[in-house]
C-alpha positions as a printed NumPy array, in Angstrom:
array([[ 20.587, -37.683,   5.488],
       [ 18.697, -35.153,   7.618],
       [ 21.51 , -32.615,   7.194],
       [ 21.387, -32.991,   3.398],
       [ 17.617, -32.51 ,   3.295],
       [ 17.896, -29.491,   5.614],
       [ 20.607, -27.941,   3.422],
       [ 18.488, -28.5  ,   0.298],
       [ 15.508, -26.881,   2.006],
       [ 17.61 , -23.889,   3.132],
       [ 18.918, -23.434,  -0.414],
       [ 15.411, -23.59 ,  -1.875],
       [ 14.178, -21.15 ,   0.788],
       [ 16.966, -18.696,  -0.05 ],
       [ 16.288, -18.953,  -3.772],
       [ 12.596, -18.26 ,  -3.227],
       [ 13.32 , -15.201,  -1.082],
       [ 15.736, -13.954,  -3.758],
       [ 13.108, -14.468,  -6.453],
       [ 10.542, -12.516,  -4.428],
       [ 13.003,  -9.626,  -4.049],
       [ 13.617,  -9.626,  -7.816],
       [  9.858,  -9.706,  -8.475],
       [  9.374,  -6.771,  -6.113],
       [ 12.039,  -4.704,  -7.911],
       [ 10.473,  -5.52 , -11.292],
       [  6.999,  -4.506, -10.112],
       [  8.334,  -1.251,  -8.631],
       [ 10.043,  -0.44 , -11.945],
       [  6.806,  -1.141, -13.822],
       [  4.873,   1.033, -11.346],
       [  7.303,   3.939, -11.79 ],
       [  6.999,   3.701, -15.587],
       [  3.223,   3.744, -15.242],
       [  3.397,   6.833, -13.019],
       [  5.499,   8.62 , -15.661],
       [  2.972,   7.729, -18.368],
       [  0.17 ,   9.106, -16.201],
       [  2.108,  12.346, -15.729],
       [  2.568,  12.597, -19.491],
       [ -1.15 ,  12.136, -20.086],
       [ -1.968,  14.763, -17.451],
       [  0.303,  17.203, -19.292],
       [ -1.516,  16.38 , -22.517],
       [ -4.886,  17.039, -20.866],
       [ -3.71 ,  20.491, -19.789],
       [ -2.668,  21.28 , -23.367],
       [ -5.753,  19.73 , -25.026],
       [ -8.721,  21.775, -26.205],
       [-10.921,  19.007, -27.582],
       [-13.408,  17.631, -24.954],
       [-13.502,  14.213, -26.658],
       [ -9.727,  13.955, -26.481],
       [ -9.753,  15.023, -22.835],
       [-12.312,  12.309, -21.999],
       [-10.196,   9.698, -23.804],
       [ -7.115,  10.76 , -21.82 ],
       [ -9.114,  10.657, -18.581],
       [-10.259,   7.089, -19.314],
       [ -6.685,   6.009, -20.008],
       [ -5.5  ,   7.658, -16.8  ],
       [ -8.257,   5.955, -14.831],
       [ -7.237,   2.567, -16.24 ],
       [ -3.566,   3.232, -15.465],
       [ -4.419,   4.309, -11.905],
       [ -6.223,   0.982, -11.367],
       [ -3.187,  -0.868, -12.722],
       [ -0.971,   1.154, -10.383],
       [ -3.14 ,   0.172,  -7.4  ],
       [ -2.854,  -3.498,  -8.375],
       [  0.93 ,  -3.174,  -8.588],
       [  0.996,  -1.457,  -5.183],
       [ -0.96 ,  -4.37 ,  -3.705],
       [  1.439,  -6.883,  -5.256],
       [  4.428,  -5.031,  -3.814],
       [  2.788,  -4.966,  -0.38 ],
       [  2.129,  -8.709,  -0.506],
       [  5.68 ,  -9.459,  -1.654],
       [  7.118,  -7.204,   1.036],
       [  5.068,  -9.013,   3.692],
       [  6.22 , -12.373,   2.354],
       [  9.881, -11.365,   2.315],
       [  9.649,  -9.876,   5.818],
       [  7.933, -13.033,   7.045],
       [  4.618, -11.428,   7.966],
       [  2.706, -13.713,   5.621],
       [  4.722, -16.721,   6.675],
       [  4.156, -19.322,   9.382],
       [  7.731, -18.431,  10.422],
       [  7.55 , -14.671,  11.133],
       [ 10.695, -12.55 ,  10.891],
       [ 12.952, -15.452,   9.957],
       [ 15.006, -15.829,   6.835],
       [ 14.745, -19.6  ,   7.221],
       [ 12.285, -21.562,   9.353],
       [ 14.094, -23.054,  12.316],
       [ 10.997, -24.66 ,  13.781],
       [ 10.83 , -28.418,  13.525],
       [  9.104, -29.762,  10.467],
       [  6.634, -32.525,  11.291],
       [  7.081, -34.467,   8.071],
       [ 10.876, -34.385,   8.103],
       [ 11.566, -37.404,  10.388],
       [  9.393, -39.707,   8.296],
       [ 11.107, -38.501,   5.129],
       [ 14.521, -39.212,   6.607],
       [ 13.775, -42.55 ,   8.227],
       [ 10.552, -44.129,   6.882],
       [ 11.319, -47.483,   8.546],
       [ 11.192, -45.949,  12.038],
       [  7.876, -44.255,  11.253],
       [  6.372, -47.5  ,   9.913],
       [  7.397, -49.556,  12.965],
       [  6.119, -47.025,  15.555],
       [  2.459, -47.941,  15.259]])
């Protein structure tokens, strides 16, 4: 029974790590698209003559820069999680430390009769 529970936990752990990697790639793609939009707006500012239009572009760029910073922070957090820095099991793809609750989940009778 313990082996089955351990295998299920390893599978779930692997799926979660895979999902975090996919999330990180998606966020990086979104960040790159945002950077391209900012470049486009900067080109428009250079070509613009109207001060009102320039201010509007600057506000949009400022908003996009804030969004880009948020995406950068998300990527950093995901990277730390995937690398195990934000985990109680640093630098491990799967926690090999003993899990306190596991014995009672596997054999509740033994846990109940210990007291």
